[in-house]
NUMAR-481924 format. One line per field, with one value per atom (N, C-alpha, C, O): residue in three letters; atom name; y, z, x. Coordinates in steps of 0.2 Angstrom, whole numbers, always signed. Each point is the difference from the previous one (the first is absolute). Example, Ala and Ser with C-alpha at 12.3 -4.5 7.8 and 13.67 -1.06 7.14 Angstrom:
<sites>
r <- c(ALA,ALA,ALA,ALA,SER,SER,SER,SER)
a <- c(N,CA,C,O,N,CA,C,O)
y <- c(-28,+6,+6,-1,+6,+6,+5,+6)
z <- c(+39,+0,+0,+3,-7,+1,+3,+1)
x <- c(+66,-4,+4,+5,-7,+4,-4,+3)
</sites>
This chain:
<sites>
r <- c(MET,MET,MET,MET,GLY,GLY,GLY,GLY,PHE,PHE,PHE,PHE,GLU,GLU,GLU,GLU,ASN,ASN,ASN,ASN,SER,SER,SER,SER,LYS,LYS,LYS,LYS,LYS,LYS,LYS,LYS,LEU,LEU,LEU,LEU,GLU,GLU,GLU,GLU,MET,MET,MET,MET,LYS,LYS,LYS,LYS,ARG,ARG,ARG,ARG,ALA,ALA,ALA,ALA,PHE,PHE,PHE,PHE,ASP,ASP,ASP,ASP,SER,SER,SER,SER,ILE,ILE,ILE,ILE,VAL,VAL,VAL,VAL,SER,SER,SER,SER,LEU,LEU,LEU,LEU,PHE,PHE,PHE,PHE,ILE,ILE,ILE,ILE,LEU,LEU,LEU,LEU,ILE,ILE,ILE,ILE,CYS,CYS,CYS,CYS,PHE,PHE,PHE,PHE,LEU,LEU,LEU,LEU,PRO,PRO,PRO,PRO,PHE,PHE,PHE,PHE,GLY,GLY,GLY,GLY,ILE,ILE,ILE,ILE,ILE,ILE,ILE,ILE,LEU,LEU,LEU,LEU,ALA,ALA,ALA,ALA,PHE,PHE,PHE,PHE,TRP,TRP,TRP,TRP,ILE,ILE,ILE,ILE,SER,SER,SER,SER,LEU,LEU,LEU,LEU,GLU,GLU,GLU,GLU,SER,SER,SER,SER,LYS,LYS,LYS,LYS,GLY,GLY,GLY,GLY,GLY,GLY,GLY,GLY,ILE,ILE,ILE,ILE,PHE,PHE,PHE,PHE,TYR,TYR,TYR,TYR,ARG,ARG,ARG,ARG,GLN,GLN,GLN,GLN,GLN,GLN,GLN,GLN,ARG,ARG,ARG,ARG,ILE,ILE,ILE,ILE,GLY,GLY,GLY,GLY,LEU,LEU,LEU,LEU,ASN,ASN,ASN,ASN,GLY,GLY,GLY,GLY,ASN,ASN,ASN,ASN,PRO,PRO,PRO,PRO,PHE,PHE,PHE,PHE,TYR,TYR,TYR,TYR,ILE,ILE,ILE,ILE,LEU,LEU,LEU,LEU,LYS,LYS,LYS,LYS,PHE,PHE,PHE,PHE,ARG,ARG,ARG,ARG,THR,THR,THR,THR,MET,MET,MET,MET,ARG,ARG,ARG,ARG,LYS,LYS,LYS,LYS,ASN,ASN,ASN,ASN,ALA,ALA,ALA,ALA,ASP,ASP,ASP,ASP,GLN,GLN,GLN,GLN,PHE,PHE,PHE,PHE,GLY,GLY,GLY,GLY,LYS,LYS,LYS,LYS,LEU,LEU,LEU,LEU,THR,THR,THR,THR,VAL,VAL,VAL,VAL,GLY,GLY,GLY,GLY,MET,MET,MET,MET,ARG,ARG,ARG,ARG,ASP,ASP,ASP,ASP,ALA,ALA,ALA,ALA,ARG,ARG,ARG,ARG,ILE,ILE,ILE,ILE,THR,THR,THR,THR,ARG,ARG,ARG,ARG,ALA,ALA,ALA,ALA,GLY,GLY,GLY,GLY,TYR,TYR,TYR,TYR,PHE,PHE,PHE,PHE,LEU,LEU,LEU,LEU,ARG,ARG,ARG,ARG,LYS,LYS,LYS,LYS,PHE,PHE,PHE,PHE,LYS,LYS,LYS,LYS,LEU,LEU,LEU,LEU,ASP,ASP,ASP,ASP,GLU,GLU,GLU,GLU,PHE,PHE,PHE,PHE,PRO,PRO,PRO,PRO,GLN,GLN,GLN,GLN,PHE,PHE,PHE,PHE,ILE,ILE,ILE,ILE,ASN,ASN,ASN,ASN,VAL,VAL,VAL,VAL,LEU,LEU,LEU,LEU,LYS,LYS,LYS,LYS,GLY,GLY,GLY,GLY,GLU,GLU,GLU,GLU,MET,MET,MET,MET,SER,SER,SER,SER,ILE,ILE,ILE,ILE,VAL,VAL,VAL,VAL,GLY,GLY,GLY,GLY,PRO,PRO,PRO,PRO,ARG,ARG,ARG,ARG,PRO,PRO,PRO,PRO,GLU,GLU,GLU,GLU,VAL,VAL,VAL,VAL,GLN,GLN,GLN,GLN,GLU,GLU,GLU,GLU,TYR,TYR,TYR,TYR,VAL,VAL,VAL,VAL,ASN,ASN,ASN,ASN,LEU,LEU,LEU,LEU,TYR,TYR,TYR,TYR,THR,THR,THR,THR,VAL,VAL,VAL,VAL,GLU,GLU,GLU,GLU,GLN,GLN,GLN,GLN,GLN,GLN,GLN,GLN,LYS,LYS,LYS,LYS,ILE,ILE,ILE,ILE,LEU,LEU,LEU,LEU,ASN,ASN,ASN,ASN,VAL,VAL,VAL,VAL,LYS,LYS,LYS,LYS,PRO,PRO,PRO,PRO,GLY,GLY,GLY,GLY,ILE,ILE,ILE,ILE,THR,THR,THR,THR,ASP,ASP,ASP,ASP,TYR,TYR,TYR,TYR,ALA,ALA,ALA,ALA,SER,SER,SER,SER,ILE,ILE,ILE,ILE,GLU,GLU,GLU,GLU,PHE,PHE,PHE,PHE,PHE,PHE,PHE,PHE,ASN,ASN,ASN,ASN,GLU,GLU,GLU,GLU,ASN,ASN,ASN,ASN,GLU,GLU,GLU,GLU,LEU,LEU,LEU,LEU,LEU,LEU,LEU,LEU,GLY,GLY,GLY,GLY,ASN,ASN,ASN,ASN,SER,SER,SER,SER,GLU,GLU,GLU,GLU,ASP,ASP,ASP,ASP,PRO,PRO,PRO,PRO,ASN,ASN,ASN,ASN,LYS,LYS,LYS,LYS,THR,THR,THR,THR,TYR,TYR,TYR,TYR,ILE,ILE,ILE,ILE,GLU,GLU,GLU,GLU,ILE,ILE,ILE,ILE,ILE,ILE,ILE,ILE,MET,MET,MET,MET,PRO,PRO,PRO,PRO,ALA,ALA,ALA,ALA,LYS,LYS,LYS,LYS,LEU,LEU,LEU,LEU,GLU,GLU,GLU,GLU,MET,MET,MET,MET,ASN,ASN,ASN,ASN,LYS,LYS,LYS,LYS,LYS,LYS,LYS,LYS,TYR,TYR,TYR,TYR,LEU,LEU,LEU,LEU,ASP,ASP,ASP,ASP,ASN,ASN,ASN,ASN,PRO,PRO,PRO,PRO,SER,SER,SER,SER,LEU,LEU,LEU,LEU,ARG,ARG,ARG,ARG,GLN,GLN,GLN,GLN,ASP,ASP,ASP,ASP,MET,MET,MET,MET,LYS,LYS,LYS,LYS,ILE,ILE,ILE,ILE,ILE,ILE,ILE,ILE,TRP,TRP,TRP,TRP,GLN,GLN,GLN,GLN,THR,THR,THR,THR,PHE,PHE,PHE,PHE,THR,THR,THR,THR,ARG,ARG,ARG,ARG,ILE,ILE,ILE,ILE,ILE,ILE,ILE,ILE,ASN,ASN,ASN,ASN,ARG,ARG,ARG,ARG)
a <- c(N,CA,C,O,N,CA,C,O,N,CA,C,O,N,CA,C,O,N,CA,C,O,N,CA,C,O,N,CA,C,O,N,CA,C,O,N,CA,C,O,N,CA,C,O,N,CA,C,O,N,CA,C,O,N,CA,C,O,N,CA,C,O,N,CA,C,O,N,CA,C,O,N,CA,C,O,N,CA,C,O,N,CA,C,O,N,CA,C,O,N,CA,C,O,N,CA,C,O,N,CA,C,O,N,CA,C,O,N,CA,C,O,N,CA,C,O,N,CA,C,O,N,CA,C,O,N,CA,C,O,N,CA,C,O,N,CA,C,O,N,CA,C,O,N,CA,C,O,N,CA,C,O,N,CA,C,O,N,CA,C,O,N,CA,C,O,N,CA,C,O,N,CA,C,O,N,CA,C,O,N,CA,C,O,N,CA,C,O,N,CA,C,O,N,CA,C,O,N,CA,C,O,N,CA,C,O,N,CA,C,O,N,CA,C,O,N,CA,C,O,N,CA,C,O,N,CA,C,O,N,CA,C,O,N,CA,C,O,N,CA,C,O,N,CA,C,O,N,CA,C,O,N,CA,C,O,N,CA,C,O,N,CA,C,O,N,CA,C,O,N,CA,C,O,N,CA,C,O,N,CA,C,O,N,CA,C,O,N,CA,C,O,N,CA,C,O,N,CA,C,O,N,CA,C,O,N,CA,C,O,N,CA,C,O,N,CA,C,O,N,CA,C,O,N,CA,C,O,N,CA,C,O,N,CA,C,O,N,CA,C,O,N,CA,C,O,N,CA,C,O,N,CA,C,O,N,CA,C,O,N,CA,C,O,N,CA,C,O,N,CA,C,O,N,CA,C,O,N,CA,C,O,N,CA,C,O,N,CA,C,O,N,CA,C,O,N,CA,C,O,N,CA,C,O,N,CA,C,O,N,CA,C,O,N,CA,C,O,N,CA,C,O,N,CA,C,O,N,CA,C,O,N,CA,C,O,N,CA,C,O,N,CA,C,O,N,CA,C,O,N,CA,C,O,N,CA,C,O,N,CA,C,O,N,CA,C,O,N,CA,C,O,N,CA,C,O,N,CA,C,O,N,CA,C,O,N,CA,C,O,N,CA,C,O,N,CA,C,O,N,CA,C,O,N,CA,C,O,N,CA,C,O,N,CA,C,O,N,CA,C,O,N,CA,C,O,N,CA,C,O,N,CA,C,O,N,CA,C,O,N,CA,C,O,N,CA,C,O,N,CA,C,O,N,CA,C,O,N,CA,C,O,N,CA,C,O,N,CA,C,O,N,CA,C,O,N,CA,C,O,N,CA,C,O,N,CA,C,O,N,CA,C,O,N,CA,C,O,N,CA,C,O,N,CA,C,O,N,CA,C,O,N,CA,C,O,N,CA,C,O,N,CA,C,O,N,CA,C,O,N,CA,C,O,N,CA,C,O,N,CA,C,O,N,CA,C,O,N,CA,C,O,N,CA,C,O,N,CA,C,O,N,CA,C,O,N,CA,C,O,N,CA,C,O,N,CA,C,O,N,CA,C,O,N,CA,C,O,N,CA,C,O,N,CA,C,O,N,CA,C,O,N,CA,C,O,N,CA,C,O,N,CA,C,O,N,CA,C,O,N,CA,C,O,N,CA,C,O,N,CA,C,O,N,CA,C,O,N,CA,C,O,N,CA,C,O,N,CA,C,O,N,CA,C,O,N,CA,C,O,N,CA,C,O,N,CA,C,O,N,CA,C,O,N,CA,C,O,N,CA,C,O,N,CA,C,O,N,CA,C,O,N,CA,C,O,N,CA,C,O,N,CA,C,O,N,CA,C,O,N,CA,C,O,N,CA,C,O,N,CA,C,O,N,CA,C,O,N,CA,C,O,N,CA,C,O,N,CA,C,O,N,CA,C,O,N,CA,C,O,N,CA,C,O,N,CA,C,O,N,CA,C,O,N,CA,C,O,N,CA,C,O,N,CA,C,O,N,CA,C,O,N,CA,C,O,N,CA,C,O,N,CA,C,O,N,CA,C,O,N,CA,C,O,N,CA,C,O,N,CA,C,O,N,CA,C,O,N,CA,C,O,N,CA,C,O)
y <- c(-57,+5,-3,+2,-6,-4,-4,+0,-3,-4,+4,-1,+7,+5,+3,+0,+1,+3,-5,+1,-7,-6,-1,-1,+2,-1,+6,-1,+7,+5,+0,+1,-4,-1,-5,+0,-6,-5,+3,-2,+6,+3,+4,+1,+3,+5,-4,+2,-7,-4,-3,-1,-2,-3,+5,-1,+7,+5,+2,+1,+0,+2,-5,+2,-8,-5,-1,+0,+0,+0,+6,-1,+7,+6,+0,+2,-3,+0,-5,+2,-8,-5,+2,+0,+3,+2,+6,+0,+5,+6,-3,+3,-7,-2,-4,+1,-5,-4,+5,+0,+5,+5,+5,+2,-1,+5,-3,+3,-10,-4,+2,+2,-1,+2,+7,+1,+4,+6,+0,+4,-8,+0,-3,+3,-7,-3,+6,+0,+4,+5,+5,+3,-1,+5,-3,+3,-10,-3,+1,+1,-2,+0,+7,+1,+4,+7,+2,+3,-5,+1,-3,+3,-9,-4,+3,+0,+3,+3,+7,+2,+2,+7,+0,+5,-9,+0,-6,-5,+4,-6,-1,+5,-12,-1,-5,-1,-1,-5,+4,+6,-10,+3,+2,+5,-9,+2,+3,-1,+6,+3,-3,+0,-3,-3,+5,+2,+0,+4,-3,-2,+2,-3,+5,+6,-8,+5,-4,-6,+10,-3,-1,+4,-11,-2,-1,+3,-8,-2,-2,-4,+7,-1,+1,-2,+7,+2,-5,+1,-5,-5,+3,+2,-3,+3,-5,-6,+9,-4,+4,+6,-9,+4,+1,-4,+11,+2,+0,+1,-2,-1,+6,+2,+1,+5,-1,-3,+6,+0,+5,+5,-6,+4,+7,-1,+6,+7,+4,+5,-7,+4,-4,-6,+9,-3,-4,+1,-6,-5,+4,+4,-7,+3,+7,+3,-1,+7,+2,+5,-11,+2,+1,+2,-3,+2,+7,+2,+2,+7,+3,+6,-10,+2,-4,-2,+1,-5,+4,-3,+10,+4,+2,+2,-2,+3,+7,+2,+2,+7,+3,+1,-1,+3,-6,-4,+5,-5,+1,-5,+10,+1,-1,+2,-6,-2,-4,-4,+7,-3,-7,-3,+0,-8,-4,-6,+10,-4,+0,+4,-10,-1,+2,+2,-2,+2,-5,+3,-9,-5,+1,+0,+1,+2,+5,+0,+6,+6,-2,+2,-6,-2,-5,+1,-5,-5,+4,-2,+6,+4,+5,+0,+3,+4,-3,+3,-9,-4,-5,-5,+5,-5,-7,-5,+4,-7,-4,-6,+10,-3,-4,-5,+6,-3,-7,-4,+3,-6,-7,-4,+3,-6,-1,-6,+11,-1,-5,-2,+1,-5,-7,-4,+3,-6,+0,-6,+11,+1,-2,-3,+5,-1,-8,-2,-1,-7,-4,-5,+8,-4,+1,-3,+8,+1,+5,+1,+3,+5,+7,+4,-3,+6,-1,-6,+11,+0,+5,+4,-4,+5,+7,+5,-5,+6,+0,-5,+10,+0,+5,+3,-1,+5,-2,-6,+11,-1,-2,+3,-8,-2,+4,+3,-1,+4,-4,-6,+9,-3,+0,+4,-8,+0,+7,+1,+3,+6,+5,+4,-4,+4,-3,+3,-10,-3,+1,+0,+0,+2,+6,+2,+3,+6,+1,+5,-11,+0,+1,-3,+6,+0,-6,-4,+3,-6,-1,-5,+11,+1,-2,-4,+7,-2,-7,-2,-1,-7,-5,-6,+9,-4,-2,-5,+8,-1,-7,-3,+1,-6,-6,-6,+7,-5,-3,-5,+8,-2,-1,+3,-7,-1,+7,+4,-3,+6,-1,-5,+11,-1,+4,+3,-5,+4,+7,+4,-3,+7,+1,-5,+11,+2,+7,+4,-1,+7,+5,+5,-7,+5,-1,+5,-10,-1,+5,+2,-2,+4,+8,+4,-3,+7,+3,+6,-10,+1,-3,-2,+2,-3,+4,-4,+10,+4,+1,+5,-10,+1,+2,+4,-8,+2,+7,+3,+0,+7,+5,+5,-7,+4,-1,+5,-10,-1,+4,+2,-2,+3,+7,+4,-1,+7,+2,+6,-11,+1,+1,-3,+8,+1,-6,-1,-2,-6,-5,-1,-3,-5,-5,-2,-1,-5,+3,-3,+10,+3,+1,-1,+3,+1,-6,+0,-6,-6,-2,-2,+2,-2,+4,-2,+9,+4,+2,+2,-2,+2,-6,-1,-2,-5,-6,-3,+0,-7,+1,-4,+9,+1,+0,-2,+6,+1,-7,-1,-2,-7,-5,-3,+3,-4,+2,-4,+11,+2,-2,-2,+2,-3,-7,-2,-2,-7,-2,-5,+10,-1,-1,-4,+8,-1,-7,-2,-1,-7,-5,-4,+5,-4,+0,-5,+11,+0,-4,-2,+1,-4,-4,+1,-6,-4,-4,-4,+4,-4,-1,+4,-9,-1,+6,+2,+1,+5,+6,+4,-3,+6,-1,+4,-11,-2,+2,+3,-5,+1,+8,+2,+2,+7,+3,+4,-6,+2,-2,+4,-10,-3,+4,+2,+0,+4,+7,+3,+0,+7,+0,+5,-11,+0,-1,+4,-8,-1,+7,+2,+1,+7,+5,+4,-4,+5,-2,+5,-11,-2,+2,+3,-4,+1,+8,+2,+1,+8,+3,+6,-9,+3,+0,+3)
z <- c(-76,+5,+7,+3,-1,+7,+0,+5,-11,+0,+0,+4,-7,+0,+7,+2,+1,+7,+5,+4,-5,+4,-1,+5,-11,-2,+3,+3,-3,+3,+7,+3,+0,+8,+2,+5,-10,+2,-1,+4,-9,-1,+6,+2,+0,+5,+7,+4,-3,+6,+0,+5,-11,-1,+1,+4,-7,+1,+8,+2,+1,+7,+4,+5,-6,+4,-1,+5,-11,-1,+3,+3,-5,+2,+8,+3,+0,+7,+4,+5,-8,+3,+0,+4,-10,-1,+4,+3,-2,+5,+7,+3,-1,+7,+2,+5,-10,+1,+0,+5,-9,+0,+6,+2,+0,+5,+7,+5,-4,+6,+5,+6,-8,+4,+3,+6,-10,+2,+5,+5,-7,+4,+7,+5,-4,+6,+5,+6,-9,+3,+2,+6,-10,+2,+5,+5,-5,+5,+7,+5,-5,+6,+3,+6,-10,+2,+2,+6,-9,+2,+7,+5,-4,+7,+5,+6,-7,+5,+2,+6,-11,+2,+4,+4,-5,+3,+1,-4,+9,+1,-5,-3,+2,-5,-6,+0,-4,-5,-6,+0,-4,-5,-6,-3,+2,-5,+3,+5,-10,+2,-5,-6,+9,-4,+1,+5,-11,+0,-5,-5,+7,-5,-5,+2,-8,-6,-4,+1,-6,-4,-7,-3,+1,-6,-6,+0,-4,-6,+2,+4,-8,+1,+7,+2,+1,+7,+6,+5,-7,+5,+5,-3,+9,+5,+0,-1,+2,+1,+5,+1,+1,+4,-3,-3,+2,-3,+4,+6,-8,+4,-1,-6,+11,-1,+6,+5,-6,+6,+5,-2,+8,+5,+1,+1,-2,+0,+6,+1,+2,+6,+6,+0,+6,+6,+1,-3,+7,+1,+2,+4,-8,+1,-2,+2,-6,-3,-4,+0,-3,-5,+4,-3,+10,+4,+0,+2,-4,+0,-7,-1,-3,-7,-5,+1,-7,-5,-5,-4,+4,-5,+4,+6,-10,+2,-2,-5,+10,-1,+0,+6,-12,+0,+2,+3,-6,+1,+8,+2,+1,+7,+5,+5,-7,+4,+6,-1,+7,+6,+1,+4,-7,+1,-4,+1,-6,-4,+3,+3,-3,+3,-5,-5,+8,-4,-6,-6,+7,-5,-5,-6,+9,-4,-5,-6,+8,-4,-6,-6,+7,-5,-5,-6,+9,-5,-4,-6,+9,-4,-5,-5,+7,-5,-7,-5,+6,-6,-2,-4,+7,-2,+2,-3,+7,+2,+4,+0,+3,+5,-5,+3,-9,-5,-2,-3,+4,-3,+2,-4,+10,+2,-4,+0,-4,-4,-6,-3,+2,-6,+3,-4,+10,+3,-2,-2,+3,-2,-7,-2,-2,-8,-1,-4,+7,+0,+2,-3,+8,+2,-4,+0,-5,-5,+2,-3,+9,+3,-4,+0,-2,-3,-7,-1,-3,-6,+2,+5,-9,+1,-2,+3,-9,-2,+0,-2,+5,+1,+5,+4,-4,+5,+7,+2,+2,+7,+4,-1,+5,+4,+6,+3,-2,+6,+5,-1,+7,+6,-2,-4,+8,-1,+0,-4,+9,+2,-6,-1,-3,-6,-6,-4,+3,-5,+0,-5,+11,+1,-3,-1,+0,-3,-7,-3,+0,-8,-3,+3,-8,-5,-4,+1,-4,-4,-5,-2,-1,-5,+2,-3,+9,+3,+3,+0,+1,+2,-5,+1,-7,-6,+1,-3,+7,+1,+4,+1,+3,+3,-4,+2,-9,-5,-2,-4,+7,-2,+7,+5,-5,+6,+2,-4,+10,+3,-2,+0,+0,-1,+5,+4,-5,+5,-3,+4,-10,-3,-6,-3,+2,-6,-2,+3,-7,-2,+6,+1,+3,+6,+5,+3,-2,+4,-2,+5,-11,-3,+1,+2,-4,+1,+7,+1,+3,+7,+5,+5,-8,+3,+7,+5,-4,+6,+3,+3,-3,+3,+7,+3,+1,+7,+2,+5,-9,+1,-2,+4,-9,-2,+6,+2,+1,+6,+6,+4,-3,+5,+0,+5,-11,-1,+1,-1,+2,+0,+7,+4,-4,+7,+2,+6,-11,+1,-5,-5,+7,-5,-2,-6,+10,-2,-6,-4,+5,-4,-7,-5,+6,-6,-4,-7,+10,-3,-4,-6,+10,-3,-6,-5,+6,-5,-6,-5,+6,-5,-2,-6,+10,-2,-3,-5,+9,-2,-7,-4,+3,-6,-6,-6,+7,-5,-2,-5,+11,-1,-5,-4,+6,-3,-8,-4,+3,-7,-4,-6,+9,-3,-1,-6,+10,-1,-6,-3,+1,-6,-6,-5,+5,-6,+0,-6,+11,+0,-2,-4,+7,-2,-7,-3,-1,-7,-4,-6,+8,-5,+4,+0,+4,+4,-4,-4,+5,-4,+3,+5,-7,+3,-2,+4,-10,-2,+5,+2,+0,+4,+7,+4,-2,+7,+0,+5,-10,+0,+0,+3,-6,+0,+7,+2,+1,+7,+5,+4,-5,+5,-1,+5,-12,-1,+3,+3,-4,+3,+7,+3,+0,+8,+2,+5,-8,+1,+0,+4,-10,-1,+5,+3,-1,+5,+7,+4,-2,+6,+0,+5,-10,-1,+0,+3,-6,-1,+7,+1,+3,+7,+4,+5)
x <- c(-145,+2,+1,+5,-9,+1,+6,+4,-2,+6,+6,+5,-6,+6,+1,+6,-11,+1,+3,+4,-6,+2,+7,+4,-1,+7,+4,+5,-8,+3,+1,+5,-10,+0,+5,+4,-3,+5,+7,+4,-3,+6,+2,+6,-11,+1,+2,+5,-9,+1,+7,+4,-2,+7,+5,+5,-5,+4,+1,+6,-12,+0,+4,+4,-6,+3,+8,+4,-2,+7,+4,+5,-7,+3,+0,+5,-10,-1,+5,+3,-3,+5,+7,+4,-2,+6,+2,+5,-9,+1,+0,+5,-9,+0,+7,+3,-1,+6,+6,+5,-5,+6,+0,+5,-11,-1,+1,+0,+0,+0,+5,-1,+8,+5,-1,+1,-3,-1,-7,+0,-5,-6,+2,-4,+8,+2,+3,-1,+5,+3,-5,+0,-5,-5,-5,-2,+1,-4,+3,-3,+10,+3,+0,-1,+2,+0,-7,-1,-5,-6,-2,-2,+5,-2,+4,-2,+8,+4,-2,+0,-3,-2,-7,+0,-4,-7,-3,+1,-5,-4,-5,-3,+1,-5,+3,+6,-10,+3,+3,+0,+4,+4,-5,+1,-7,-4,-7,-1,-2,-6,-5,+1,-7,-5,-6,-2,-1,-6,-5,+2,-8,-5,-2,-1,+2,-2,-5,-1,-2,-5,+3,+3,-4,+4,-5,-6,+8,-4,-7,-1,-4,-7,-3,-5,+9,-2,+1,-2,+7,+2,+5,+5,-5,+5,+6,-1,+7,+6,+4,-1,+7,+4,+7,+3,-2,+6,+5,+0,+6,+6,+5,+1,+2,+5,+5,-2,+8,+4,-3,-2,+2,-2,+4,+6,-9,+3,-2,+3,-8,-3,+1,+1,-2,+0,-7,-5,+6,-6,-6,-1,-4,-7,-1,-5,+9,+0,-6,-3,+0,-6,-6,-5,+5,-6,-1,-5,+10,+0,-1,+1,-3,-2,+4,+5,-9,+3,+4,+4,-4,+4,+6,+0,+6,+6,+1,-1,+2,+0,+7,+2,+1,+7,+5,-2,+8,+5,+2,+4,-5,+2,-6,+1,-5,-6,+4,+4,-6,+3,+0,+4,-9,-1,+5,+1,+3,+5,+6,+3,+0,+7,+5,-1,+7,+6,+1,+1,-2,+1,-6,+1,-7,-5,+0,-2,+5,+2,+4,-2,+7,+5,-4,+0,-4,-4,-5,-1,-2,-6,+3,-2,+8,+3,+2,-1,+3,+2,-5,+2,-8,-5,+2,-3,+8,+2,-5,+0,-5,-5,-5,-3,+3,-5,+3,-4,+10,+3,-4,+0,-2,-3,-7,-2,+0,-6,+1,-4,+11,+1,-2,-1,+0,-2,-8,-2,-1,-7,-1,-5,+10,-1,+1,-4,+9,+1,-6,-2,-2,-6,-6,-5,+6,-5,-5,-6,+7,-4,+0,-4,+10,+2,+4,+2,-1,+4,+6,-1,+6,+5,-3,+1,-5,-3,-7,-3,+0,-8,-2,+4,-10,-2,+1,-1,+4,+2,-7,-5,+6,-6,-2,+5,-11,-2,-3,-1,+0,-3,-8,-2,-1,-8,-3,-5,+7,-4,+1,-5,+10,+1,-4,-3,+4,-4,-7,-4,+1,-7,-2,-6,+11,-2,+0,-1,+3,+1,-7,-5,+5,-6,-1,+5,-10,-1,+5,+3,-1,+5,+7,+4,-3,+7,+1,+6,-11,+0,+3,+1,-1,+3,+7,+2,+2,+7,+0,+6,-11,+0,-1,+1,-1,-1,+7,+1,+4,+7,+4,-2,+7,+4,+3,+3,-2,+3,+8,+2,+2,+7,+4,-2,+9,+5,+1,+1,-2,+1,-5,-2,+1,-4,+1,+5,-8,+1,-1,+3,-8,-2,+6,+1,+2,+6,+5,+4,-3,+6,-2,+4,-10,-2,-1,+2,-4,+0,+5,-1,+7,+6,+1,+2,-3,+1,-7,-1,-4,-6,+0,-4,+9,+0,+2,-3,+7,+1,-6,-1,-2,-6,-5,-3,+2,-5,+3,-4,+10,+3,-1,+0,-1,-1,-7,-2,-3,-7,-2,+2,-7,-3,-5,-1,-2,-4,+2,-3,+8,+3,-5,+0,-5,-5,-4,-2,+0,-5,+4,-3,+9,+4,+1,+0,+1,+1,-7,+1,-6,-7,-2,-3,+4,-3,+4,-2,+9,+5,+4,+0,+4,+5,-3,+1,-6,-3,-4,+1,-5,-3,+5,-1,+6,+6,+3,+1,+0,+3,-4,+2,-8,-5,-1,-1,+1,+0,+6,-1,+7,+6,+0,+2,-6,+0,-4,+1,-6,-3,+4,-1,+7,+5,+2,+2,+0,+2,-5,+1,-7,-5,-2,-3,+4,-2,+4,-2,+8,+5,+5,+6,-8,+4,+4,-2,+9,+4,+7,+2,+2,+6,+5,+4,-5,+4,-1,+5,-11,-2,+3,+2,-2,+2,+8,+2,+1,+8,+1,+5,-9,+1,-1,+4,-9,-2,+6,+2,+0,+5,+7,+3,-2,+6,-1,+5,-10,-2,+1,+2,-5,+1,+7,+2,+2,+7,+4,+3,-4,+3,-2,+4,-10,-3,+3,+2,-1,+3,+8,+2,+1,+7,+2,+4,-8,+0,-1,+2,-5,-2,+7,+0)
</sites>
């Protein structure tokens, strides 16, 4: 069983690396245009780095295109609605089509993330996990998962809440963790392909 799991992990790693490299190369020209737009519209770097908790509880810095004004995270880590005043015009476009997530393919190449896996959280939310929920830290976090598809409009849900942080902690986060159990029960390349396709169609249909 250990040998079989090892082979699955090797195949997943090879798949992640090849696909991520291909996507980054294809995306590069468009990425340069987006980077220029981001830098023109507001001060700050092109990329946004935030510490998240990854495999075995180890922290790493997730990469995204910057969609908010400089130091916006000092006013809260949750984005409340797509019309959050901290979001730039370029950021609105990037978030609408999930383009801000593309730099995370660099995290995948570095081995910090997989294309498919539970979305990584910040430490303050991981601290709230139950012992059962902590099992998701036994696999690499991913760019997309079942929860990402189900809660595609999470920002809008939080925007309609009187207490976004409470709504996230008590309703959204537990629901996401429950969905991740479905992935953990049968991780496979076939399931990864299914989730990638569902994510792609969800973005296109938007």
